[in-house]
Structure formats: C-alpha cells, structure tokens
C-alpha positions in Angstrom: 0.0 0.0 0.0 1.1 3.6 -0.6 1.3 4.6 3.0 3.7 6.4 5.3 6.7 4.6 6.8 6.0 2.8 10.0 8.0 3.9 13.1 9.7 1.2 15.1 7.3 1.5 18.0 4.2 1.6 15.9 1.7 -1.3 15.9 1.1 -2.2 12.2 -2.6 -2.3 11.2 -4.5 -4.6 8.9 -8.0 -3.2 8.4 -10.0 -6.4 8.3 -13.2 -4.7 7.0 -13.7 -1.7 4.8 -15.5 -0.8 1.6 -14.9 1.0 -1.7 -17.4 2.1 -4.3 -17.4 3.9 -7.6 -21.0 4.9 -8.3 -20.2 5.5 -12.0 -18.7 2.1 -12.5 -21.2 -0.1 -10.7 -24.7 0.0 -9.3 -25.2 0.2 -5.5 -29.0 0.3 -4.9 -28.7 1.2 -1.2 -26.6 4.2 -2.1 -28.3 5.3 -5.4 -31.9 4.0 -5.5 -33.4 2.7 -2.3 -32.6 4.9 0.7 -33.2 3.0 3.9 -34.8 5.1 6.7 -34.2 2.2 9.1 -30.4 2.1 8.5 -28.7 1.0 11.7 -26.6 4.3 12.0 -29.5 6.6 11.0 -29.1 9.2 8.3 -26.4 8.0 5.8 -26.9 10.5 3.0 -23.4 11.8 3.5 -21.8 8.6 2.2 -24.1 8.3 -0.8 -21.2 9.3 -3.0 -18.0 7.7 -4.4 -15.6 6.3 -1.9 -12.5 5.5 -4.0 -9.1 4.1 -3.2 -7.6 7.6 -2.9 -10.4 8.5 -0.5 -9.5 5.5 1.7 -5.8 6.4 1.6 -6.6 9.9 2.6 -8.7 8.6 5.5 -5.9 6.4 6.9 -2.9 8.5 6.1 -2.0 9.2 9.7 -2.1 5.5 10.7 0.3 2.6 10.0 -2.1 0.6 7.9 -0.1 -2.1 6.0 -3.0 -4.1 4.5 -6.7 -4.3 4.1 -9.6 -6.7 3.6 -12.4 -5.4 1.3 -15.9 -6.7 2.2 -18.6 -6.7 -0.4 -20.4 -3.4 -0.4 -23.9 -4.5 -1.5 -23.2 -3.9 -5.1 -26.2 -4.9 -7.3 -26.5 -8.7 -7.1 -26.2 -9.1 -10.8 -22.8 -7.5 -10.5 -21.3 -9.7 -7.9 -18.4 -11.0 -10.0 -18.0 -7.5 -11.5 -17.3 -6.1 -8.0 -14.6 -8.7 -7.5 -13.1 -8.0 -10.9 -13.0 -4.2 -10.1 -11.3 -4.8 -6.7 -8.6 -6.8 -8.4 -8.0 -3.9 -10.8 -7.8 -1.6 -7.7 -5.3 -3.9 -6.2 -3.1 -3.8 -9.3 -3.1 0.0 -9.2 -2.9 0.7 -5.5 -1.6 -2.5 -3.8 -4.7 -3.0 -1.8 -7.1 -4.5 -0.9 -4.9 -7.5 0.0 -7.9 -9.8 0.4 -11.5 -9.7 -0.8 -14.7 -11.0 0.8 -17.2 -11.3 -2.0 -20.9 -11.9 -2.2 -23.0 -14.9 -3.2 -26.5 -16.0 -2.2 -26.5 -19.5 -0.6 -30.0 -20.5 -1.6 -30.0 -19.9 -5.3 -29.7 -22.3 -8.3 -26.5 -20.4 -9.4 -24.8 -20.4 -6.0 -22.0 -22.9 -7.1 -21.5 -21.0 -10.4 -21.1 -17.6 -8.6 -18.7 -19.1 -6.0 -16.6 -20.6 -8.8 -16.6 -17.2 -10.6 -15.2 -15.6 -7.4 -12.7 -18.4 -7.0 -11.1 -17.5 -10.3 -9.8 -14.3 -8.7 -6.8 -14.9 -6.5 -7.6 -12.4 -3.7 -11.0 -13.8 -2.8 -10.8 -15.4 0.6 -14.4 -15.6 1.7 -18.1 -14.7 1.2 -20.4 -12.4 3.0 -24.0 -13.6 2.6 -26.6 -12.2 5.0 -29.2 -14.8 6.0 -32.9 -13.7 6.2 -33.5 -12.4 9.7 -36.3 -10.7 11.6 -36.3 -6.9 12.1 -36.7 -7.1 15.9 -36.3 -9.6 18.8 -39.2 -11.9 19.3 -40.2 -11.9 15.7 -39.6 -15.2 14.0 -38.8 -16.0 10.4 -37.6 -19.5 11.3 -37.8 -21.9 8.4 -38.4 -19.3 5.7 -36.3 -19.4 2.5 -32.9 -17.9 3.0 -32.8 -18.4 6.8 -30.1 -20.3 8.6 -32.5 -23.3 8.9 -33.4 -23.4 5.2 -32.0 -26.7 3.7 -31.2 -24.9 0.5 -29.3 -22.2 2.3 -27.4 -24.8 4.3 -26.6 -26.8 1.1 -25.2 -23.6 -0.5 -23.2 -22.8 2.7 -21.6 -26.3 2.5 -20.0 -25.3 -0.8 -17.7 -22.8 0.9 -15.4 -25.6 2.1 -15.0 -26.8 -1.5 -13.7 -23.5 -2.5 -11.6 -22.8 0.6 -13.8 -19.8 1.5 -14.6 -18.4 4.9 -18.0 -16.8 5.8 -18.4 -13.3 7.0 -21.3 -13.5 9.4 -23.5 -10.4 9.8 -26.7 -10.8 11.8 -28.6 -8.8 14.5 -27.5 -9.8 18.0 -30.6 -11.9 18.6 -29.4 -14.3 16.0 -26.0 -15.0 17.4 -27.1 -18.3 19.1 -28.6 -19.6 15.8 -25.3 -18.6 14.0 -23.5 -20.7 16.6 -25.5 -23.7 15.5 -24.3 -23.1 11.9 -20.7 -22.9 13.0 -21.1 -26.1 14.9 -22.5 -27.9 11.8 -19.6 -26.7 9.7 -16.5 -26.8 11.9 -14.1 -26.7 9.0 -15.4 -23.4 7.7 -13.7 -20.3 9.2 -16.3 -17.7 10.2 -15.7 -14.0 11.0 -18.4 -12.3 13.0 -18.9 -8.8 11.7 -19.2 -5.7 13.8 -18.8 -7.3 17.3 -22.2 -8.8 17.0 -24.0 -5.5 16.9 -24.4 -4.7 20.6 -27.1 -2.1 19.9 -29.1 -2.4 23.1 -26.8 -1.0 25.8 -29.3 -1.6 28.6 -28.1 -4.2 31.2 -30.6 -6.7 29.8 -29.6 -6.0 26.2 -25.9 -6.4 27.0 -26.5 -9.6 28.9 -28.3 -11.1 25.9 -25.5 -10.0 23.6 -22.9 -11.6 25.9 -24.8 -14.9 26.0 -24.9 -15.0 22.2 -21.3 -14.1 21.9 -20.4 -16.8 24.4 -22.3 -19.4 22.4 -20.5 -18.4 19.2 -17.1 -18.3 21.0 -17.6 -22.0 22.0 -17.1 -22.8 18.3 -13.3 -22.6 17.6 -13.8 -21.8 13.9 -15.4 -18.4 14.8 -13.4 -15.2 15.0 -14.8 -11.7 15.7 -14.1 -8.4 14.1 -13.9 -5.6 16.7 -15.7 -3.0 14.6 -18.7 -0.8 14.3 -19.7 0.3 17.8 -21.8 3.2 16.4 -25.4 3.6 17.6 -28.2 5.1 15.6 -29.3 7.7 18.1 -26.1 8.5 20.1 -22.7 9.9 19.5 -19.7 7.6 19.4 -18.4 7.3 22.9 -15.0 5.7 23.8 -16.0 5.2 27.5 -19.2 3.4 26.6 -17.5 1.3 23.9 -14.6 0.3 26.0 -16.5 -2.4 27.9 -17.9 -3.8 24.6 -14.4 -4.2 23.3 -13.0 -5.7 26.5 -16.0 -8.1 26.8 -15.6 -9.3 23.3 -11.8 -9.9 23.8 -12.5 -11.6 27.1 -15.1 -13.9 25.4 -13.1 -14.8 22.3 -9.6 -14.3 23.5 -7.0 -12.2 21.7 -6.2 -15.0 19.3 -9.6 -14.7 17.7 -10.2 -10.9 17.5 -9.4 -8.7 14.6 -9.5 -4.9 14.3 -11.8 -3.7 11.5 -12.9 -0.2 10.7 -16.1 -0.6 8.6 -15.1 2.7 6.8 -16.6 4.7 5.3 -19.8 3.6 7.0 -18.4 4.0 10.5 -17.3 7.5 9.6 -20.9 8.5 10.1 -20.1 8.4 13.8 -16.3 8.5 14.3 -13.1 9.5 12.5 -10.6 6.9 11.6 -7.9 8.4 13.9 -10.2 8.6 16.9 -11.3 5.0 16.3 -7.7 3.7 16.2 -6.4 5.8 19.1 -9.4 4.9 21.2 -9.1 1.1 20.6 -5.3 1.2 21.2 -6.0 2.8 24.6 -8.7 0.2 25.4 -6.4 -2.7 24.6 -3.0 -1.3 25.9 -3.4 -2.9 29.3 -3.4 -6.3 27.6 0.2 -5.8 26.4 2.0 -5.3 23.0 1.6 -9.0 22.0 -2.2 -8.7 22.3 -2.2 -5.5 20.4 -0.2 -7.0 17.6 -2.6 -10.0 17.4 -5.7 -7.8 17.3 -4.4 -5.1 14.9 -2.7 -7.3 12.3 -1.5 -10.8 13.1 -4.9 -12.5 13.4 -6.3 -10.9 10.2 -3.1 -11.7 8.3 -3.6 -15.3 9.2 -7.4 -15.6 8.9 -7.6 -13.8 5.5 -4.1 -14.6 4.2 -3.8 -10.9 3.4 -1.4 -9.9 0.6 0.8 -7.0 1.8 
C-alpha cells in the first residue's frame, strides 16, 4: 500500500473490514436508489457518493495501515463478479485490498456458479452472505427461504469448504445463538463475525443477551470476531461506553480470535478513523503489546491470508 513509513514503536494495522465504491462504474442500490430510513446508524446520505481508493488512503494517512480486507459493499446482485473484478483492478493500481470478501447467495440455483466465478480471482478469501433475519427480537422468520435453517441455504453454505472460503457473518444480536448452530454444523469453515455482533441495546438486559450470544459463538473454535462498528443510531460515538464492549468481546473470544476492522466509510458517520484507532489502542493497551499485535494485524493476516 502507498502509505507512510512505520515507526519502530508503531503497531502495524491490517484493516479487516472496509468498503470502496465507484458509483459511476457499478450500481449500488442502497446508495443510489433505495434509501433506507431504518439504517442502523441513522441518516447516511453523506456517504451516498463515491468512496474510491484515494479516499481511503486519505482517511488512513496518519495510521500505520499495512494491508486491508475489502468486504462486499452490497453492489447490485447481478454485478457480484464485476465487483470482485474491479477490486482486483484496484489492487493492481494501489496495492490494496490484499484480500476480498465477495458476495453470493447460498439458496439460489446459481450459487455454485457464482462461487466458482469468485474463486477464479486470487484475492478472494471468503463470502459475506446475509441470511434472512427478523427486524426485531421476538419476531420469528424461522424456516423461511434464506434463513439459517433453510435446507437450500445450508446446502449452499456447505459449498464454501469446496472453494476454501470463509464466511463473514452479519446478523442482528438476537441471531448469534442460531449462528453458533451453523458454526457447529460446519466446523471446518472459518467464520468471521462482523461488527462485534452489533451490541445495539446498551441496557443491562440487552448487553446480557448480547454476551450470551457471543459466548455461544465463541464456543465454536472456527469463529473469530471483528472488533468494529460500535456506532449507535441515536447516540454519538463514545469511547468510554464502547470500552467495555471491546473488552468483553476480547475476554469472550480471546486475543487470538479478535481482529480490528474499521467498517469505513460507514463507521465514519459516527467517528473519525484516527479517533477509532487511538481509542481502541488505549482500550487494549493494558493487555500488552503482544495482544495489540494480534488484534491489529497478526490475526487478520492469518485468517484472510492478506497480501501485503
């Protein structure tokens, strides 16, 4: 990557989750067509514009980022392979991303074909495919097409092992226990939980439910967690409030299975990149340098086999 030199005492960073998009080169319905009033961070109109490699480099210029993982950015689902192709062109020009998490539906007739299409590109390491979930706790969609109990979805999921792909898991916190069941069924498939399991409900009861789900997931040794996206819809980003979330996640999964991830530019709706990095380093410093190195780059390097 075209970044500043790293000082001897710096902790190198691999950003295990970020996005890029060029709205003139591809179609991103959520940014261009279908504004979502219920978006989990509230008003996101400010990011409904290009976020290109140079924008990312400008965002991280003060930090010792040595590599990145690009996670699919909900590009139009008839452009899944096109997104992967474009990201490889970006890598050729800029030296990043060093790993790609692409998209494929698991319950469609063309699942295997799409996975094979992604596998033709050398930087693809995994797939993010969001299962069908309910919009609120207590509301059930169990057994519907595309849910984590759907036989067709599970059959498609089973193909990940054939291609050597991991799964990026993104579900609301009330689905963490069900996701643990999937992880148990497929112990050979590495899984990366996105966004710290979305601890949205910061009440004592809500955090207790989140911890129970995280603990169930952590019992499956193939599951890692990305320490990312602590933003809330109706509150400013607060390091003091988020510290316990980070420390609880690390305590539950252990430093060997935690990865720093920014979720930029989306997380930029609530926090700057520099504040995010500086805050997380302060949160984790008491654990020692070895723990910092694992969280900020070693674990992601191993999990995603990031090209640097």
